[in-house]
RODREN-288539 format. One line per field, with one value per atom (N, C-alpha, C, O): residue number from 1; residue in three letters; atom name; y, z, x. Coordinates in steps of 0.05 Angstrom, whole numbers, plus 5000, padded with zeros to 4 digits. Each point is the difference from the previous one (the first is absolute). Example, Ala and Ser with C-alpha at 12.3 -4.5 7.8 and 13.67 -1.06 7.14 Angstrom:
BEGIN
fivex: 1	1	1	1	2	2	2	2 .
loti: ala	ala	ala	ala	ser	ser	ser	ser .
guza: N	CA	C	O	N	CA	C	O .
v: 4886	5024	5024	5000	5021	5024	5022	5022 .
w: 5156	5000	5000	5013	4973	5001	5014	5004 .
u: 5264	4982	5018	5021	4972	5016	4985	5010 .
***
This chain:
BEGIN
fivex: 1	1	1	1	2	2	2	2	3	3	3	3	4	4	4	4	5	5	5	5	6	6	6	6	7	7	7	7	8	8	8	8	9	9	9	9	10	10	10	10	11	11	11	11	12	12	12	12	13	13	13	13	14	14	14	14	15	15	15	15	16	16	16	16	17	17	17	17	18	18	18	18	19	19	19	19	20	20	20	20	21	21	21	21	22	22	22	22	23	23	23	23	24	24	24	24	25	25	25	25	26	26	26	26	27	27	27	27	28	28	28	28	29	29	29	29	30	30	30	30	31	31	31	31	32	32	32	32	33	33	33	33	34	34	34	34	35	35	35	35	36	36	36	36	37	37	37	37	38	38	38	38	39	39	39	39	40	40	40	40	41	41	41	41	42	42	42	42	43	43	43	43	44	44	44	44	45	45	45	45	46	46	46	46	47	47	47	47	48	48	48	48	49	49	49	49	50	50	50	50	51	51	51	51	52	52	52	52	53	53	53	53	54	54	54	54	55	55	55	55	56	56	56	56	57	57	57	57	58	58	58	58	59	59	59	59	60	60	60	60	61	61	61	61	62	62	62	62	63	63	63	63	64	64	64	64	65	65	65	65	66	66	66	66	67	67	67	67	68	68	68	68	69	69	69	69	70	70	70	70	71	71	71	71	72	72	72	72	73	73	73	73	74	74	74	74	75	75	75	75	76	76	76	76	77	77	77	77	78	78	78	78	79	79	79	79	80	80	80	80	81	81	81	81	82	82	82	82	83	83	83	83	84	84	84	84	85	85	85	85	86	86	86	86	87	87	87	87	88	88	88	88	89	89	89	89	90	90	90	90	91	91	91	91	92	92	92	92	93	93	93	93	94	94	94	94	95	95	95	95	96	96	96	96	97	97	97	97	98	98	98	98	99	99	99	99	100	100	100	100	101	101	101	101	102	102	102	102	103	103	103	103	104	104	104	104	105	105	105	105	106	106	106	106	107	107	107	107	108	108	108	108	109	109	109	109	110	110	110	110	111	111	111	111	112	112	112	112	113	113	113	113	114	114	114	114	115	115	115	115	116	116	116	116	117	117	117	117	118	118	118	118	119	119	119	119	120	120	120	120	121	121	121	121	122	122	122	122	123	123	123	123	124	124	124	124	125	125	125	125	126	126	126	126	127	127	127	127	128	128	128	128	129	129	129	129	130	130	130	130	131	131	131	131	132	132	132	132	133	133	133	133	134	134	134	134	135	135	135	135	136	136	136	136	137	137	137	137	138	138	138	138	139	139	139	139	140	140	140	140	141	141	141	141	142	142	142	142	143	143	143	143	144	144	144	144	145	145	145	145	146	146	146	146	147	147	147	147	148	148	148	148	149	149	149	149	150	150	150	150	151	151	151	151	152	152	152	152	153	153	153	153	154	154	154	154	155	155	155	155	156	156	156	156	157	157	157	157	158	158	158	158	159	159	159	159	160	160	160	160	161	161	161	161	162	162	162	162	163	163	163	163	164	164	164	164	165	165	165	165 .
loti: met	met	met	met	ala	ala	ala	ala	ser	ser	ser	ser	ala	ala	ala	ala	pro	pro	pro	pro	pro	pro	pro	pro	ser	ser	ser	ser	phe	phe	phe	phe	asn	asn	asn	asn	val	val	val	val	val	val	val	val	leu	leu	leu	leu	val	val	val	val	glu	glu	glu	glu	pro	pro	pro	pro	glu	glu	glu	glu	ile	ile	ile	ile	pro	pro	pro	pro	pro	pro	pro	pro	asn	asn	asn	asn	thr	thr	thr	thr	gly	gly	gly	gly	ser	ser	ser	ser	val	val	val	val	gly	gly	gly	gly	arg	arg	arg	arg	leu	leu	leu	leu	cys	cys	cys	cys	leu	leu	leu	leu	ala	ala	ala	ala	ala	ala	ala	ala	gly	gly	gly	gly	ala	ala	ala	ala	arg	arg	arg	arg	leu	leu	leu	leu	his	his	his	his	leu	leu	leu	leu	val	val	val	val	gly	gly	gly	gly	pro	pro	pro	pro	leu	leu	leu	leu	gly	gly	gly	gly	phe	phe	phe	phe	ser	ser	ser	ser	leu	leu	leu	leu	asp	asp	asp	asp	asp	asp	asp	asp	lys	lys	lys	lys	thr	thr	thr	thr	val	val	val	val	arg	arg	arg	arg	arg	arg	arg	arg	ala	ala	ala	ala	gly	gly	gly	gly	leu	leu	leu	leu	asp	asp	asp	asp	tyr	tyr	tyr	tyr	trp	trp	trp	trp	gln	gln	gln	gln	his	his	his	his	val	val	val	val	asp	asp	asp	asp	cys	cys	cys	cys	arg	arg	arg	arg	glu	glu	glu	glu	trp	trp	trp	trp	glu	glu	glu	glu	ser	ser	ser	ser	leu	leu	leu	leu	asp	asp	asp	asp	val	val	val	val	leu	leu	leu	leu	leu	leu	leu	leu	his	his	his	his	ala	ala	ala	ala	leu	leu	leu	leu	pro	pro	pro	pro	val	val	val	val	gly	gly	gly	gly	gly	gly	gly	gly	arg	arg	arg	arg	ala	ala	ala	ala	phe	phe	phe	phe	phe	phe	phe	phe	leu	leu	leu	leu	ser	ser	ser	ser	thr	thr	thr	thr	lys	lys	lys	lys	ala	ala	ala	ala	ser	ser	ser	ser	arg	arg	arg	arg	ala	ala	ala	ala	his	his	his	his	trp	trp	trp	trp	asp	asp	asp	asp	val	val	val	val	lys	lys	lys	lys	phe	phe	phe	phe	glu	glu	glu	glu	arg	arg	arg	arg	gly	gly	gly	gly	asp	asp	asp	asp	trp	trp	trp	trp	leu	leu	leu	leu	phe	phe	phe	phe	phe	phe	phe	phe	gly	gly	gly	gly	cys	cys	cys	cys	glu	glu	glu	glu	thr	thr	thr	thr	arg	arg	arg	arg	gly	gly	gly	gly	leu	leu	leu	leu	pro	pro	pro	pro	glu	glu	glu	glu	ser	ser	ser	ser	leu	leu	leu	leu	leu	leu	leu	leu	glu	glu	glu	glu	gln	gln	gln	gln	asn	asn	asn	asn	arg	arg	arg	arg	pro	pro	pro	pro	ser	ser	ser	ser	met	met	met	met	leu	leu	leu	leu	arg	arg	arg	arg	val	val	val	val	pro	pro	pro	pro	met	met	met	met	arg	arg	arg	arg	gln	gln	gln	gln	gly	gly	gly	gly	ser	ser	ser	ser	thr	thr	thr	thr	arg	arg	arg	arg	ser	ser	ser	ser	leu	leu	leu	leu	asn	asn	asn	asn	leu	leu	leu	leu	ala	ala	ala	ala	thr	thr	thr	thr	ser	ser	ser	ser	val	val	val	val	ala	ala	ala	ala	ile	ile	ile	ile	val	val	val	val	leu	leu	leu	leu	tyr	tyr	tyr	tyr	glu	glu	glu	glu	gly	gly	gly	gly	leu	leu	leu	leu	arg	arg	arg	arg	gln	gln	gln	gln	ile	ile	ile	ile	asp	asp	asp	asp	gly	gly	gly	gly	gly	gly	gly	gly	ser	ser	ser	ser	ser	ser	ser	ser	gly	gly	gly	gly	ser	ser	ser	ser	leu	leu	leu	leu	thr	thr	thr	thr	cys	cys	cys	cys .
guza: N	CA	C	O	N	CA	C	O	N	CA	C	O	N	CA	C	O	N	CA	C	O	N	CA	C	O	N	CA	C	O	N	CA	C	O	N	CA	C	O	N	CA	C	O	N	CA	C	O	N	CA	C	O	N	CA	C	O	N	CA	C	O	N	CA	C	O	N	CA	C	O	N	CA	C	O	N	CA	C	O	N	CA	C	O	N	CA	C	O	N	CA	C	O	N	CA	C	O	N	CA	C	O	N	CA	C	O	N	CA	C	O	N	CA	C	O	N	CA	C	O	N	CA	C	O	N	CA	C	O	N	CA	C	O	N	CA	C	O	N	CA	C	O	N	CA	C	O	N	CA	C	O	N	CA	C	O	N	CA	C	O	N	CA	C	O	N	CA	C	O	N	CA	C	O	N	CA	C	O	N	CA	C	O	N	CA	C	O	N	CA	C	O	N	CA	C	O	N	CA	C	O	N	CA	C	O	N	CA	C	O	N	CA	C	O	N	CA	C	O	N	CA	C	O	N	CA	C	O	N	CA	C	O	N	CA	C	O	N	CA	C	O	N	CA	C	O	N	CA	C	O	N	CA	C	O	N	CA	C	O	N	CA	C	O	N	CA	C	O	N	CA	C	O	N	CA	C	O	N	CA	C	O	N	CA	C	O	N	CA	C	O	N	CA	C	O	N	CA	C	O	N	CA	C	O	N	CA	C	O	N	CA	C	O	N	CA	C	O	N	CA	C	O	N	CA	C	O	N	CA	C	O	N	CA	C	O	N	CA	C	O	N	CA	C	O	N	CA	C	O	N	CA	C	O	N	CA	C	O	N	CA	C	O	N	CA	C	O	N	CA	C	O	N	CA	C	O	N	CA	C	O	N	CA	C	O	N	CA	C	O	N	CA	C	O	N	CA	C	O	N	CA	C	O	N	CA	C	O	N	CA	C	O	N	CA	C	O	N	CA	C	O	N	CA	C	O	N	CA	C	O	N	CA	C	O	N	CA	C	O	N	CA	C	O	N	CA	C	O	N	CA	C	O	N	CA	C	O	N	CA	C	O	N	CA	C	O	N	CA	C	O	N	CA	C	O	N	CA	C	O	N	CA	C	O	N	CA	C	O	N	CA	C	O	N	CA	C	O	N	CA	C	O	N	CA	C	O	N	CA	C	O	N	CA	C	O	N	CA	C	O	N	CA	C	O	N	CA	C	O	N	CA	C	O	N	CA	C	O	N	CA	C	O	N	CA	C	O	N	CA	C	O	N	CA	C	O	N	CA	C	O	N	CA	C	O	N	CA	C	O	N	CA	C	O	N	CA	C	O	N	CA	C	O	N	CA	C	O	N	CA	C	O	N	CA	C	O	N	CA	C	O	N	CA	C	O	N	CA	C	O	N	CA	C	O	N	CA	C	O	N	CA	C	O	N	CA	C	O	N	CA	C	O	N	CA	C	O	N	CA	C	O	N	CA	C	O	N	CA	C	O	N	CA	C	O	N	CA	C	O	N	CA	C	O	N	CA	C	O	N	CA	C	O	N	CA	C	O	N	CA	C	O	N	CA	C	O	N	CA	C	O	N	CA	C	O	N	CA	C	O	N	CA	C	O	N	CA	C	O	N	CA	C	O	N	CA	C	O	N	CA	C	O	N	CA	C	O	N	CA	C	O	N	CA	C	O	N	CA	C	O .
v: 2228	4978	5021	5018	4971	4997	4994	4981	5046	4991	4971	4990	5009	4979	5016	5023	4963	5022	4995	4977	5047	5014	4969	4983	5015	4985	5011	4995	5021	5033	5016	5003	5019	5031	5016	5002	5010	5016	5029	5016	4983	5044	4997	4981	5041	5030	5026	5008	5010	5003	5028	4999	5029	5017	5000	5010	4976	4990	5026	5011	4997	5018	5006	5022	4954	4990	4988	4976	5043	4988	4971	4982	5016	4969	4980	4985	5016	4982	4996	4976	5031	4994	4991	4984	5029	4981	4975	4984	5007	4981	4973	4976	5044	4980	4988	4978	5053	4979	4981	4979	5018	4986	4970	4979	5026	4974	4988	4976	5047	4989	4990	4982	5023	4996	4967	4980	5017	4969	4978	4976	5035	4981	5007	5007	4990	5007	5015	5002	5012	5026	5034	5019	4976	5040	5015	4996	5027	5016	5013	4991	5037	5012	5022	4997	5031	5017	5023	5018	4986	5030	5013	4992	5038	5024	5018	4998	5015	5018	4987	4997	4997	4984	5026	5024	4963	5031	5008	5019	4965	5005	4999	5001	4997	5012	4963	4992	4995	4975	5004	4987	5032	5001	5009	5002	5002	5001	4982	4976	5032	4970	4985	4980	5024	4981	4986	4979	5029	4971	4970	4976	5048	4986	4982	4977	5037	4994	4966	4978	5027	4979	4977	4982	5020	4976	5000	4984	5035	4984	4994	5012	4970	5001	4999	5003	4991	4968	5022	4991	5037	5018	4998	4998	5002	4998	4979	4999	4976	4976	5003	4990	5020	4998	5014	5023	4938	5019	5021	4992	5036	5010	5024	5012	4982	5023	5017	4990	5037	5021	5011	4998	5012	5004	5026	4993	5037	5025	4999	5023	4959	4999	4972	4982	5018	4968	4990	4980	5048	4996	4987	4987	5021	4995	4969	4987	5005	4983	4969	4977	5035	4990	4990	4983	5029	5006	4983	5014	4973	4991	4960	4985	5018	4976	4982	5012	4949	4993	4991	4999	4984	4998	4967	4991	4999	4987	4997	4979	5042	5006	4998	5011	4974	4991	5034	5008	5003	5019	5001	5001	4998	5007	5023	5006	5003	5030	4997	4993	5012	4996	5026	5022	4964	5029	4983	4979	5034	5007	5001	5002	4997	4997	4981	5001	4983	4961	4982	4995	4996	4981	4972	4986	5013	4966	5005	5019	4952	5011	4994	4994	5007	4995	4976	4990	4993	4961	4985	4978	5040	4983	5013	5011	4995	5005	4971	4985	5007	4979	5020	5010	4999	5018	4987	4976	5046	4990	5009	5016	4975	5010	5010	4988	5048	5026	5023	5022	4960	5019	5019	4999	5036	5023	5010	5000	5006	4998	5029	5008	5010	5027	5002	4986	5030	5017	5022	5006	5016	5029	5019	4995	5026	5019	4996	4996	5007	5009	5006	4981	5041	5016	4999	5007	4975	5009	4961	4987	5009	4972	5000	5019	4962	5009	5022	5010	4993	5023	4982	4978	5044	4972	5000	4981	5039	5000	4967	4983	5013	4969	4979	4977	5029	4979	4992	4976	5052	4994	4974	4978	5038	4984	4973	4981	5014	4961	4984	4980	5034	4991	4961	4991	4997	4971	4988	4982	5041	4991	5014	4992	5020	5014	4980	4980	5019	4986	5005	5019	4971	5005	4989	4976	5040	4975	5015	5020	4943	5001	5024	5006	4997	5006	4995	4998	5001	4996	5032	5019	4976	5012	5022	4993	5035	5026	4996	5011	4974	5000	5024	5016	4990	5026	4998	4977	5047	5017	4986	4992	5005	4985	4994	5001	4996	4976	5023	5018	4978	5022	4990	4979	5047	4973	4993	5008	4973	4991	4976	4983	5011	4984	4977	4975	5046	5002	4986	4986	5024	4985	4970	4981	5012	4981	4982	4976	5034	4980	4987	4977	5034	4989	4981	4977	5046	4981	4979	4985	5004	4976	4979	4976	5034	4985	4981	4976	5046	5002	4985	4985	5018	4986	4971	4982	5018	4969	4983	4976	5035	4984	5000	4976	5037	5004	4988	4993	4995	4980	4996	5022	4969	4976	5002	4978	5033	5002	4982	4989	4998	4976	4994	4983	5039	5007	5009	5020	4983	5005	5025	5009	5016	5033	5015	5023	4970	5002	4977	4979	5020	4997	5010	5022	4964	5002	5003	5002 .
w: 2337	4996	4981	4984	5025	4996	4976	4986	5009	4973	5005	5020	4955	5002	5007	5008	4991	5014	4978	4990	5001	4977	4987	5017	4953	4995	5005	5011	4976	5016	4998	4976	5036	4994	4983	5008	4967	4988	5004	4998	5008	5012	4975	4988	5001	4976	5013	5012	4986	5029	4978	4987	5009	4991	4978	4990	4993	4978	4983	5009	4971	4984	4962	4989	5002	4980	5002	5004	4995	5014	4990	5015	4959	4981	5022	5017	4981	5011	5031	5005	5008	5026	4999	5013	4969	4991	4995	5019	4946	5006	5029	5003	5013	5023	5010	5003	5000	5022	4985	5011	4965	4991	4998	4997	5007	4995	5033	5007	5011	5032	5003	5016	4974	5002	4977	5011	4969	4999	5013	4999	5015	5015	5034	5015	4990	5025	5016	5021	4973	5010	5016	4992	5027	5006	4994	5008	4976	4986	5032	5019	4987	5014	4982	4993	4996	4994	5012	5008	4996	5021	4987	4980	5029	4988	5010	5020	4967	4985	4969	4984	5018	4976	4968	5002	4974	4975	4995	4986	5027	4983	5036	5022	4965	5014	4985	4978	5055	4979	5008	5020	4971	4983	4963	4982	5018	4967	4986	5004	4982	4982	4989	5014	4973	4990	5021	4994	5032	5024	4989	4996	5004	5002	4972	5000	4977	4985	4988	4993	5008	5004	5020	4988	5032	5021	4990	5007	4979	4978	5023	5020	4981	5027	5019	5021	4980	5029	5021	5022	4973	5025	5015	5022	4979	5038	5016	5025	4951	5021	5013	5022	4967	5004	5027	5006	5016	5018	5000	4988	5023	4993	5032	5011	4993	5025	5003	4991	5017	4980	5037	5024	4957	5036	4987	4985	5025	4998	4997	4994	5009	5006	5002	5011	4974	5007	5033	5013	4990	5035	5022	5021	4965	5016	4991	5016	4966	4984	5009	5004	4998	5014	5033	5008	5005	5032	4991	5011	4981	5002	4995	5007	4973	4991	5026	5021	4982	5016	5006	4980	5045	5015	4974	4988	5010	4984	4975	4990	5003	4975	4978	5001	4981	4964	4986	4995	5002	4978	4986	5009	4959	4977	4987	4995	5000	4977	4986	5002	4969	4970	4998	5003	4987	4981	4977	5004	4977	4977	5009	4987	5042	5006	5033	5021	4963	5019	4987	4976	5039	4984	4993	4979	5043	4994	4995	5007	4972	4988	5019	5023	4971	5024	4997	5015	4960	4999	5021	5009	4998	5028	5015	4980	5042	5026	4999	4980	5045	5001	5011	5022	4964	5007	5022	5001	5017	5016	4997	4982	5035	4987	5023	5020	4982	5010	5001	5012	4968	4993	4991	4989	5021	4995	4957	4992	4997	4978	4997	5000	4996	4999	4972	4999	4981	4977	5013	5020	4962	4999	4974	4977	5037	4968	4978	4999	4979	4966	5005	5005	4996	4993	5008	4989	5047	5019	5013	5014	4979	5014	5043	5012	4999	5025	5003	4986	5039	5018	5005	5010	4979	5003	5039	5012	5003	5034	5007	5015	4973	5008	4972	5001	4981	4989	5017	5004	5005	5013	5027	5003	5019	5025	4985	5007	4962	4996	4984	4989	5011	4988	4995	4978	5037	5003	4979	4984	5026	4988	4968	4984	5016	4967	4980	5005	4966	4983	4979	4997	4980	4983	4980	5000	4967	4987	4969	4985	5024	4978	4969	4993	5002	4971	4972	5003	4974	4995	4988	4989	5018	5003	4977	4977	5031	4980	4981	4978	5032	4984	5008	4983	5050	4994	5031	5009	5010	5024	5015	5023	4960	5038	4987	4975	5032	4989	5010	5016	4974	5005	5034	5008	5012	5014	5011	5023	4967	4993	4992	5018	4959	4990	5018	4999	5021	5017	5034	5016	4987	5020	4987	5016	4958	4996	4993	5007	4980	5007	5034	5003	5015	5021	5017	5008	4992	5013	4989	5019	4960	4980	5008	5000	5009	5003	5022	5000	5024	5030	5006	5019	4960	5006	4977	4996	4991	4989	5020	4996	5023	5028	5015	5005	5018	5015	4989	5019	4958	4994	4973	4989	5004	4975	4984	4997	4996	4979	5008	4982	5047	5009	5017	5000	5014	5027	4988	5014	4976	4989	5001	4991	5024	4999	4972	4998	4988	4980	4979	5006	4963	4999	4956	4995	4984	4981	4980	4976 .
u: 3709	5024	5022	4995	5033	5027	5006	4995	5023	5006	5035	5010	4995	5017	5027	4998	5026	5020	5017	5003	5011	5003	5022	5008	4998	5029	5033	5021	4967	5020	5002	5003	5000	4998	5024	5023	4965	5020	4993	4981	5042	5009	5001	5010	4977	5005	5000	4980	5054	5008	5005	5021	4957	4992	5005	5021	4955	5005	4988	4980	5030	4986	4991	4996	5003	4983	4963	4995	4987	4973	4997	4992	5014	4991	5022	4989	5036	5007	4991	5004	4991	4982	4969	4986	5011	4973	5010	5002	5007	5005	5015	4996	5021	5013	4966	4988	5005	4971	4994	5005	4984	4991	5013	4988	5039	5015	5002	5000	5002	4985	4973	4999	4979	4979	5000	4990	5018	4997	5022	4994	5036	5017	4995	5018	4960	4996	5006	4988	5032	5015	4991	4988	5023	4992	5016	5022	4973	5008	5009	4988	5038	5004	5015	5024	4957	5017	5010	4984	5048	5016	4988	4988	5012	5003	5020	5014	4987	4981	5003	5019	4949	4993	5003	4996	5012	5009	4963	4994	4985	4978	4984	5011	4948	4991	4981	4991	5013	4979	4980	4994	4987	4977	5005	4984	5044	5011	4981	5003	4979	4990	5030	5005	5006	5017	5013	5012	4988	5007	4979	5004	4964	4985	5002	5005	4990	4995	5027	4991	5034	5018	4982	4988	5012	4986	4960	4983	5015	4974	4983	5006	4973	4974	5011	4987	5039	5012	5010	5007	4995	5025	4988	5011	4952	4997	4999	5000	5001	5015	5029	5006	5006	5016	5010	5002	5007	5014	5020	5020	4984	5007	4996	4982	5059	5005	5010	5021	4988	5006	5024	4997	5024	5009	5026	5018	4979	5009	5025	5007	5016	5029	5004	4986	5040	5006	5008	4994	5025	5005	4970	5001	4978	4979	4991	4987	5018	4995	5019	4993	5032	5026	5003	5016	4966	4996	4969	4982	5011	4976	4986	4982	5048	5019	4989	5002	4980	5016	5012	5014	5003	5011	5003	4980	5046	5007	4984	4992	5004	4993	5024	5022	4966	5029	4984	4977	5051	5004	5019	5023	4970	5025	4992	4976	5039	5007	5009	5023	4963	5010	5008	4990	5040	5016	5018	5013	4984	5021	5037	5020	4974	5030	5006	5013	4966	5010	5014	5000	5010	5022	4972	4999	4983	4993	4976	4985	5009	4978	4969	5004	4978	4975	4992	4983	5031	4991	5016	4996	5023	5028	4974	4990	4992	4991	4982	5001	4982	4997	4976	5005	4965	4984	4981	4993	4998	4977	4977	4996	4982	4980	5000	5010	4972	5007	5023	5001	5020	5025	4984	4978	5049	4999	5018	5023	4955	5031	4991	4977	5051	4985	5022	5020	4973	4999	4999	4987	5036	4991	4993	4995	5008	4985	5024	5024	4948	5014	5018	5015	4995	5015	5035	5020	4970	5033	4999	5016	4969	4995	4999	4989	5021	5002	5021	5017	4974	5024	5026	5004	5013	5030	4999	5010	4978	5022	4977	5010	4963	4994	5007	4991	5021	5011	5030	5006	5014	5016	4994	5012	4960	5005	4997	5014	4959	4996	5010	4991	5044	5007	4999	4998	5003	4996	4972	4997	4987	4972	4993	4983	5027	5000	4999	5014	4969	4997	4998	4985	5027	4986	4993	5005	4978	4993	5020	5003	5006	5025	4983	4977	5042	5009	5025	5025	4963	5031	5014	4990	5034	5028	4992	4998	4998	5009	4971	4998	4980	4965	4988	4993	5004	4984	5000	5000	4999	5016	4975	5001	4976	4982	4972	4999	4990	4965	4983	5004	4985	4966	5001	5010	4973	4986	4987	4998	4987	4960	5023	5001	5019	5015	5010	5000	5009	5023	4990	5013	4958	4982	4994	5004	4987	4985	5019	5000	5020	5034	4999	4991	5015	5008	4970	4995	4991	4968	4993	4992	5005	4997	5022	4994	5038	5015	4992	4995	5004	4991	4975	4999	4972	4974	5009	4983	5046	5008	5015	5003	5005	5012	4987	5001	4977	4979	4988	4986	5002	4973	5015	5000	5006	5007	4978	4989	5004	4975	4987	4988	5006	4982	4972	4982	5024	4984	4978	5002	4983	4974	4999	4979	5049	4987	5004	4992	5016	5006	4996	5011	4970	4987	5001	4990	5019	5017	4977	5004 .
***
């Protein structure tokens, strides 16, 4: 039996903190999204903290591993839409009309996405708005949840039956 296509493709580039990745995996499972982990990872996926954050769901997460960002970028489907989340972006994530299957790129916890990637993709950069002067950034898993669920709200409107309350 073929699995349904993912609602979104969530990409974590070189994540460093195992519980964040476990939490994002659990979010992706709940949202019907595919998780893409781009190495090098700052931990092993066998790390018990990844499994603990994903609880007993980790084995059900649709997770793909990529050895490098270049390998993933070359494998993106033609016509696939990619968005790059950064505190350096000027456009808010809710100002985009998301489509099923979009790719959402998030950088590692301490460095964000590579500057060269951001430079090449300025028109596709998005940010999660924050009150000015409040904090430097949000937790990675929190940012993924905010953007992923805004995307789901847009594509499903909560009424398609794919999500339940």
